[in-house]
C-alpha positions as CSV (number, residue, x, y, z in Angstrom):
1,M,-55.5,28.4,-145.5
2,T,-55.5,31.7,-143.6
3,I,-54.6,34.9,-145.6
4,H,-54.3,38.4,-144.1
5,T,-53.8,41.5,-146.1
6,I,-51.5,44.3,-144.8
7,E,-53.0,47.5,-146.2
8,A,-50.9,50.2,-144.5
9,L,-47.5,50.9,-143.0
10,L,-47.0,53.0,-139.9
11,A,-43.7,55.0,-139.7
12,G,-41.0,53.2,-137.8
13,P,-37.4,53.9,-136.9
14,V,-36.0,52.6,-140.3
15,D,-34.8,54.7,-143.2
16,P,-37.8,56.4,-144.9
17,D,-36.4,55.3,-148.3
18,L,-36.7,51.6,-147.2
19,E,-40.2,52.2,-145.9
20,R,-41.1,53.7,-149.3
21,Q,-39.7,50.6,-151.1
22,I,-41.9,48.4,-148.9
23,A,-44.9,50.7,-149.2
24,M,-44.7,50.5,-153.0
25,K,-45.3,46.7,-152.6
26,L,-48.5,47.2,-150.7
27,P,-50.7,45.4,-150.1
28,L,-48.6,42.7,-148.5
29,T,-50.3,39.3,-148.1
30,L,-49.6,37.0,-145.2
31,R,-50.2,33.5,-146.6
32,Q,-50.3,30.8,-143.8
33,V,-48.1,27.7,-144.5
34,D,-47.7,24.4,-142.8
35,R,-44.7,24.5,-140.5
36,S,-42.0,21.9,-141.0
37,D,-40.5,22.5,-137.5
38,D,-40.6,24.8,-134.5
39,R,-38.4,27.4,-136.2
40,A,-40.1,27.5,-139.5
41,P,-42.3,30.5,-140.4
42,D,-46.1,30.4,-140.0
43,Y,-46.6,32.7,-143.0
44,H,-45.0,33.5,-146.4
45,V,-45.2,37.2,-147.3
46,D,-46.3,38.0,-150.9
47,A,-46.5,41.4,-152.6
48,N,-48.4,42.2,-155.7
49,D,-47.0,39.7,-158.3
50,Q,-44.0,38.7,-156.2
51,V,-44.2,35.5,-154.1
52,D,-42.2,34.9,-151.0
53,I,-40.6,38.3,-150.4
54,G,-40.5,37.4,-146.7
55,Y,-41.7,35.4,-143.8
56,G,-43.8,35.8,-140.7
57,W,-44.0,34.1,-137.3
58,S,-47.2,34.3,-135.1
59,Q,-46.7,35.7,-131.6
60,V,-48.8,36.9,-128.7
61,S,-47.8,39.8,-126.5
62,R,-46.9,38.7,-123.0
63,R,-48.6,41.5,-121.1
64,D,-51.9,42.0,-123.0
65,R,-52.1,38.7,-124.9
66,I,-52.6,40.5,-128.2
67,P,-51.7,38.5,-131.3
68,Y,-49.3,39.8,-133.9
69,V,-46.9,38.6,-136.6
70,N,-43.1,39.1,-136.6
71,L,-42.1,39.9,-140.2
72,L,-38.9,39.6,-142.1
73,I,-38.8,41.1,-145.6
74,K,-36.0,40.5,-148.1
75,L,-35.2,43.4,-150.3
76,P,-33.5,43.1,-153.7
77,T,-30.7,45.4,-152.4
78,G,-29.4,42.6,-150.1
79,L,-31.1,43.9,-147.0
80,Q,-33.5,42.3,-144.6
81,V,-36.1,44.5,-142.8
82,S,-37.8,43.2,-139.7
83,G,-41.0,44.4,-138.1
84,V,-44.4,43.5,-136.8
85,A,-47.9,43.3,-138.2
86,W,-51.2,43.4,-136.3
87,Q,-54.9,43.5,-136.8
88,S,-56.6,46.9,-136.2
89,P,-58.6,46.8,-133.0
90,E,-61.2,49.1,-134.6
91,V,-61.7,47.5,-138.0
92,K,-61.9,43.7,-138.1
93,G,-59.8,42.3,-140.9
94,R,-57.6,45.4,-141.5
95,W,-53.9,44.8,-140.9
96,F,-51.0,47.3,-140.3
97,A,-47.3,46.8,-140.2
98,Q,-44.4,48.8,-138.8
99,F,-40.7,48.1,-139.6
100,Q,-38.1,48.5,-137.0
101,Q,-34.7,47.1,-137.9
102,V,-32.5,46.6,-141.0
103,S,-29.7,44.1,-141.4
104,E,-27.5,42.9,-144.3
105,V,-28.2,39.4,-145.7
106,K,-25.2,37.2,-145.3
107,L,-25.2,33.9,-147.1
108,H,-23.2,31.0,-145.7
109,A,-21.5,28.6,-148.1
């Protein structure tokens, strides 16, 4: 099983209060899972003692072919925050994340 640890957040265009809520959960752990289909996530995101606070999908940038992970974090306030995580090019094994978009969670009955 592949596990990556996200140690730091870089400021993004989301509300600083939301970024602080996520930063308090650091480190985030990306735990690779077996995919059940093409739309299923590649990773579950864990934080401290909380399991499955979000999901991640492996991607590769089109232009530079750099691997990264699309993230979706579920907050207890009923919001989802999406962003990306990538490995530091300078320090092997060190991961960073940046969050970019917030949306409300809507459950369908």
